[in-house]
N, C-alpha and C positions, 0 to 999 in steps of 0.2 A: 282726248278732247283738247282743243286749242285753248291755252290759258287765256284768262281775261286780260292780263297785263303782260306785255313783253318789255322787260327792262334791259337796255342795251348800253354797255359802256364802250366808248370809242376813244382810242389814244394812238398817237404816233409812237409812244414809248412801249417797249416790250415788257411783258410781265414775267420774264424769265431771265436768268443770268444776273450779272451785276455790272451795270453800266455807269454807276455813279449818279444817274438821273432817275432810275426807275424804282426807288424805294416806295413811292406812292402806289405804283402798279403792283408791285410784289405784295403789298398789304391789302389794297382796296379790292382787287379782283376776287381773291378767295373770300374776303369778308362780305362783299356784296352777294356772292353766290350762296354763302351760308345763311344770310338774312333772308334772301329770296326763297331758299329751300324751306325755311320755317313758315313761309306764307304760301300756301298751295295755289293761291290765285295769281301768283307772280312767277314768271319764268325769266331766267337770267342768261345772258350771253355777252361776250365781249369781242370787239374787233381791234386788234393791236398789231403793230409791226413786229415781225420776228424774222430771224434768218430761217431759211427753209430747213436747216439742220437742227433747229431748236425744237425741243419737245414741250409744247405748251399744254396747258390743261385742256380737258376734253371740251369745255364750254368756251374756249377761246378760238376765234377764227383767225388764223394766221394770214396776215397780209404782208407779202414780202417787201422789204425796203433794202435796196442794194447800194447802200452808201449814202453819206450826207452831202448831197449836192442838190441844187435847184432842180436839175433834170430828174434825179432819183426821187425827190420829194413829189414832183408832179406825177411821176409814174405810180408812186404809192397812192396818190389821191385817185387816180383813174381806177386802180385795182380796188380801192376801198369803195368808190362809187358803185362799181358793179356788184361787189360782195354784199355791202350793206343794203343796196337797193333791192337785191334779190331777197334778202331776209325781210325787209319791210313789206315787200309784195307778198311773200309767203304767209306773213302774219297780219295781213291787212284786215282781218276780222277781229283782231285783238286791239285793245288800247296799247299804244307803244310810247315808251319813254326812252329818249336818247340822252345819255349823260356823257358829255364831251369834255375831255381835257384839251384846252385850246393849244394849238401850235400855229406858227406863222403860216404854214402851208395848208392848214386844215380847211379846205373849201368843199370837200365832198358832201358833208352833212348839210352845208348851206344850200348847195344845188338840189339835194334830195328834198329839202324842205319845201321846194316849189311844186313837188309832185306827190308828196306823201304827207298825210296828216299825223304828226306825232308831237308829243310834248318834249321840249328841249330844256335840259339843264346844262349850263356851261361853267366850267371851272377855269378861271383865268387870273393872271397877274397883270401888272402894269406893263403891257407888252411894248409899247413905244418907248417909254423911258428906259426899259431894260435893254433895248438895242444899243443905247449909249453905254450903259453899265458894263455890258459884256463886249464892248468894242466892236459891235456889228455896225457896218455902215452901208445899208442898202441904198440903191439909187432912188431917185425921185419916184419912179413908177412903182417899184417894189414897195417902198415905204407907204405910199398912199393906197396900194392894193391891200396891204396888211391892215391899215387903218380902216378902210371901208369894209373889208370882209369881217373884221372883228365887230365893227359897229352893227352890221346886218345880223350877225349871230346873236349879239346881245339883245338887239331889238326883237328878234324872233324867240328868244328864250323865255320860258316861264319864270326861271330863277337863274341868277348869276351868282356863283359861289366864289368868294374871295377868302383869303386866309387872314387878312388884317383889315382894320377900319381904313387905313391909309389907301390901300388898293381900291377898296370900295369907293372912297371919295374921288380917287383919280378917274375911275370909270364914269361915275356920275357927272363929274365936271367935263370929261372929254366927250361924252355921248348924250348927256342930258337924260339919263335913264332914271325913272322913278325909284326912289329909295325902297319902296315896298317890294320891288323885284329882286332884292338882294338878300343873301344869307352869308354871314361870316362863319366859316368853319375852319378853325386852325388846323395845322398839320397834325397827322397822327403817326404813331410809332408802333412797330411790331413788338408788342410786349412779350411775346413768346420767345423771341430771339434775344432781345435786349432785356437782360435781367441780371441781378447781382450774382457774382461768383468770385471765388478767390483766384487772383491772378498775380503773378510775380512781375515786378517792374524791372528786375535784373535782365530779363530777356530783351529789353529795349536799350540796354547799355546804361541803366540808371541804378545806382546802389539801392538796395532794398529799403534802407532806412532814411534815404534822402527824400525831401519833399518833391512831389511831382505834380505838375499841372498838365492838362491835355487839351488840345484843340483838334476837332475833326471837321473837315469840310473843304470846300473849294477855296483855294488860296489866290485871292485877287485883290484889287485895290481896296475894296470895302470889307475885307475880312477883319481889319483892325489889328492885325498881328504886329505891325510896326510900332504901335503904341506900347504893346506888351514888351517887345524887345528893348525899346528905349527905357522902359521902367526897370527891366532887369539890369540894364547897363547903369542906371542911376544907383541901384543898390550895390553893384559891383564897385563903382567908383568911390562910394562912401565907406567901403570896407565890409559891407554885409554880403553874405553869400546868397545869390539869387536862387530860387527854386529851379529845378530842372524843368524844361519845357519840351514836351513831346508833341510834335505837329504831324498829324496824319492827313494826307490829301495832296492833291496836285492842282496846278492852275497857272495862269499867266504871270503871276507875281512870285512864283516859287523861287526862281534863281535870284531875283532882286532881293528878296528877304533873306535868303541864305547868305548872300553877300553882305547884307546889312548886319547880320549877327556876327560875322567875322570882323567887319569894320568896327563894331562896337566892343569887340574883345570878349564876347560871351559865347563863342562858338562851342565851348566845352559844356555849356548848359542847354543849348538849343539842339534838339534831336529831330532831324527831318526824316520822317519815315516814308514819305511819298504815299501813293495810293496803296491801300491795303484791303484785303478781303473783309467781308462783314464780320467774320469770326474774330479776325485780328483787331478790328475796330472795337468790338465788344470787350476783348481782352485788355486793350489799352485803357478804355474808359474805366474798367473795374480795377485796374492797377493804380489809378490816379488818387491823389488827395482831393483835388478839385478839377472841374472842367470849365473851359472858358468860352465866352461869346462876347468878344470885345469890340462890337461893331461901332463904326464912326457915326456921327450925327446924320450924315447924308442918308444912311440906310433907313432911319426912322422917318425922315422927311419924305422920301420917295416911295418906299414899299412898306414901311413898318417891319416888325419882326415877329414871325411865327416859325422861326428856324427849326427844322427837324432835329438838329443836333441838341437843342434844349431838351426835347422830350426823350431822346435817346439817352442822354445823360441821366435824366430823372428816372427813367425805367430801370436803370442800373443802380439807382439810389445814390448817385453821386452829387455832391453840392456843386453849385454853379456860381462863378463870378462873371457877371455880365454888365454891359453898359446900361446906365440908368436911362429908362424910357418908360412911357406908359405901358407899352406892350410887355415889359418885363416886370411890372409892379408885383405880379403874383409871386415872384421869387422871394422878395422880402416879406410880403404879406403872409405867405405860407411857411416862412422860415426855411427856405430851400437853398439859401446862399446869400450872396452879397452883391449889391449894385454899386457901380463905380462910374464916375463922370466920364463920358466918352471922350476920347482923344486927350485926356488929361494925364500926362506922363507921371506927374508927382502923385496924383491920387491913386493911380494904378500901382506905383511903387509902394505906397503905404499899404494898399490892400494886400499886396503879395506878401508882406511881412506877417499877415494874420492867417496864413494858410493853416498853420498848426491848430487854430481854433476850429477848423472844419475838416480835420484829417480823418475823422471817423465817418461812417455812413450816416445817412439821415434817419436811421432807425425805422425805415420803411415808409417815411412820409413822402419821399420823392417818388417811389414806385407807386404808392397808392394814388398820388395825384395823377400820374401818367395813366394808370388803369381807369380812373374815374372820368378823366376829361379828354384823353388823347389816344385811346385805343382805336384800332381800325374797326372793331365791332361797333363801337359807339358812333364813329363817323359814318359807317355804312347804313346804320339804322336811320340816322338823320337824312341821308341822301335819298334812301328809299321813301321815307316819309314825305320829302319834298316832291318826289315824283308822283306819289299817290295823291297828294293834296292838289297838284296841278291838274290831275285828271278829274278830281271832284269839282274843281273850280270851273273846268270846261263844261262839265255836265250841268252846272247850275244855270 
């Protein structure tokens, strides 16, 4: 019997392998499948890009993407248009919900919306401001194509999902969307993989008994690492020994910051590990005394913060030193770490002297917070509920 509800997840990002961008897909696809399995009236499938050699889950329709170029993105959209259109037609007697992770090239669901009746959920960030953040400079035509297509999708959607209040407000201001059509759903973490375990810091070139702080993520202008490096240099100049700093990740600012650590004379304390596998990231987090999220003010003004790294740290029960902002207020409220004024070198230098106060685990508080509020199971349940509510609203 054809299920009464067909729930379809659509993304340009593959739910296999480790690309540095697909943590959401790796977690949400199996979580959505599990939640739908528990509801016999709902059938789940996903359409995602994958290399033809990748082995995706049985419920994932592989849509080939042959490289990151405008030509390949458009070819992907054509393939997605045909594959998703076929599925929508096949299940035309069912209620259908399409949950879309927005990408600049994602126009196939928009086109199909003119031919098929389905409920649309869209998850998006501040797309146009992010073009500047990530040094993307599309031409006039491409920029306005992105702006118009995103606007049409948001207008078509039953719900638009954002991870922060700031992103929600950007969309409302940019497109005049009613506030009732929004849901804020912060990032989620794979709590099965990210969990406490005993790890040695000596494997990272850090003496086992020396204090260690860890940062994981994209290394770009808004990572805030320059503030931490300057704070370490302040301690070094005044005769204090700075903690060791292990940085995992790659990005456009990596070489600049490596050079800065040498220029400041603290290269013996700054350990640049580059991109690492998920298992190595988990090992580094668990080897740390504290983990960092030192974002500058601009991040909170443009996008807000629901950084995945925060919840990965907490799932491993590690304390966090983060920039002070409303989005980070839960860290002090729940006694999960310490907040420091963003871009304030002296404040960060003072904070780094208190690492010893946080050198033990959080006695399970961090992990429990991640389980209760940021697991993929919890996120999937909310997303499915949004889809079912949109169907009920249509019937009324």
